[in-house]
Structures are given as C-alpha cells and as structure tokens.
C-alpha positions in Angstrom: -43.8 -4.3 95.7 -46.9 -2.3 95.2 -46.6 1.4 95.9 -49.3 4.0 95.8 -48.8 7.6 94.6 -51.2 10.3 95.3 -51.5 13.6 93.3 -53.8 16.5 92.9 -53.5 18.3 96.2 -53.1 22.1 96.3 -54.4 25.3 97.7 -58.1 26.0 97.2 -60.5 28.6 98.6 -63.4 27.6 100.8 -66.2 26.3 98.7 -63.9 25.2 96.0 -63.1 21.8 94.6 -60.1 19.4 94.0 -59.7 15.9 92.7 -57.2 13.7 94.2 -55.8 10.7 92.3 -54.2 7.5 93.6 -52.2 5.4 91.1 -50.4 2.1 91.5 -46.7 1.9 90.9 -44.9 -1.5 90.6 -48.1 -3.4 90.6 -52.0 -3.1 90.1 -54.8 -2.4 92.4 -56.4 -5.7 91.7 -58.0 -7.2 94.8 -57.3 -4.1 96.8 -59.9 -2.0 98.5 -58.6 1.7 98.5 -59.1 4.0 101.3 -58.5 7.7 101.6 -57.4 9.1 104.9 -56.3 12.5 106.1 -54.1 14.0 108.8 -54.1 17.4 110.1 -51.3 18.9 112.2 -51.6 17.6 115.7 -54.4 15.2 115.0 -54.7 11.6 114.4 -55.0 10.1 110.8 -58.7 9.6 110.1 -60.6 7.7 107.4 -62.4 9.8 104.9 -63.6 7.4 102.2 -63.1 3.9 100.7 -64.1 1.8 97.8 -64.2 -1.9 97.4 -62.5 -3.5 94.5 -65.1 -6.3 93.5 -68.3 -4.4 94.0 -67.2 -0.6 93.9 -69.2 -0.3 97.2 -68.2 3.0 98.9 -68.1 4.2 102.4 -67.8 7.8 103.8 -67.0 9.5 107.0 -70.0 11.6 108.3 -68.0 14.8 107.9 -67.6 14.5 104.1 -70.8 12.8 103.1 -72.5 14.6 100.4 -69.3 16.6 99.6 -66.7 13.9 98.5 -67.0 11.2 96.0 -64.7 8.2 95.7 -64.6 6.3 92.4 -62.3 4.1 90.3 -61.2 4.5 86.7 -62.6 1.8 84.4 -59.3 -0.1 84.3 -59.5 -0.1 88.2 -55.9 1.1 88.5 -56.7 4.6 89.5 -58.9 5.7 92.4 -60.1 9.3 92.6 -61.4 11.4 95.5 -63.6 14.2 94.2 -63.8 17.0 96.9 -66.4 19.6 96.6 -67.6 22.4 98.9 -64.3 22.3 100.7 -64.0 23.8 104.1 -61.0 25.0 106.0 -61.3 22.1 108.3 -60.7 19.8 105.4 -57.1 21.1 105.4 -54.7 18.1 105.9 -52.3 15.7 104.2 -54.4 13.2 102.3 -53.2 9.5 101.9 -54.5 6.7 99.9 -54.0 3.1 101.2 -54.8 -0.4 100.1 -56.4 -3.2 102.0 -57.2 -6.7 100.8 -60.7 -6.7 99.6 -62.6 -9.1 102.0 -65.7 -9.5 99.8 -68.5 -9.2 100.8 -67.4 -7.0 103.6 -67.6 -3.3 103.0 -64.1 -1.7 102.9 -62.8 -0.7 106.3 -62.9 3.0 107.2 -62.2 3.0 110.8 -59.5 0.3 111.1 -56.3 1.7 109.6 -54.6 -1.5 110.7 -56.2 -3.3 107.8 -54.4 -1.2 105.2 -51.2 -2.9 104.1 -49.7 -0.3 101.7 -49.7 3.5 101.9 -48.8 6.4 99.6 -46.7 9.3 100.8 -49.5 11.8 100.9 -50.5 15.0 99.2 -51.2 18.3 100.9 -54.7 19.9 100.6 -55.0 23.4 101.9 -58.3 25.2 102.1 -57.9 28.9 102.8 -58.9 32.3 101.6 
C-alpha cells in the first residue's frame, strides 16, 4: 500500500526558509494530487497547499500565498513545499497527503476527507 514520508522539518528563525519533501514508499504518486496540511497544538489540521498530478495546478491557503511554493520533481514521485519568510505562526506539524486526481478539478485544499493516504508528519518550529 502506498505510504507517504515527509522530511525536511526543523527549527528555523523567523524570516528563514525550509523545504519539505514528500516521497512515496511502496508505490508511486501517479494519479494522486498531493496536499500539504499542518496542525498546530490545540488547533485543527488545516490545508496549506496542494498540487494536481496531471496539470501541476497549484492551490494555496491565503495565509501562505506569496511565501510558500509547492512543486513536483520531474519524475513526479516527490513533492516539495518550499517555505520562505517563515513566521512563528507557521509552527506546526506538517503532513503530506494523497487524493485521487479528479481532472479537471483543482486539488482540494479545504476537504481533508478527500485525501486517502497520509504521512506521519514533520515538525516545523519557527522561533528565535
């Protein structure tokens, strides 16, 4: 069964950058739209960004537009989340998740229920 593995989290100062990676294990990301979600202590898990499989169309939460960039590696089996100008409020556990790509629909960012496989998460802490 397809599993997703995140990496790249860590501690960074405000204004700094991190790049998260999401890699498939036990399968490929073919036909999956990939979403990035985050969950801070005491808060609900929220959608951050996502990317379609067939068109590489991207979608972003308003809170990260202009600072975060989601992309796929050329072989489409790795998805990245480049995070710039990080703020303390970006501190959270970040998860990647896969949803069946329903071309031509844009990947779902608000509906976590459409994602069928999830990684274990990677901690991002933004602090001075």
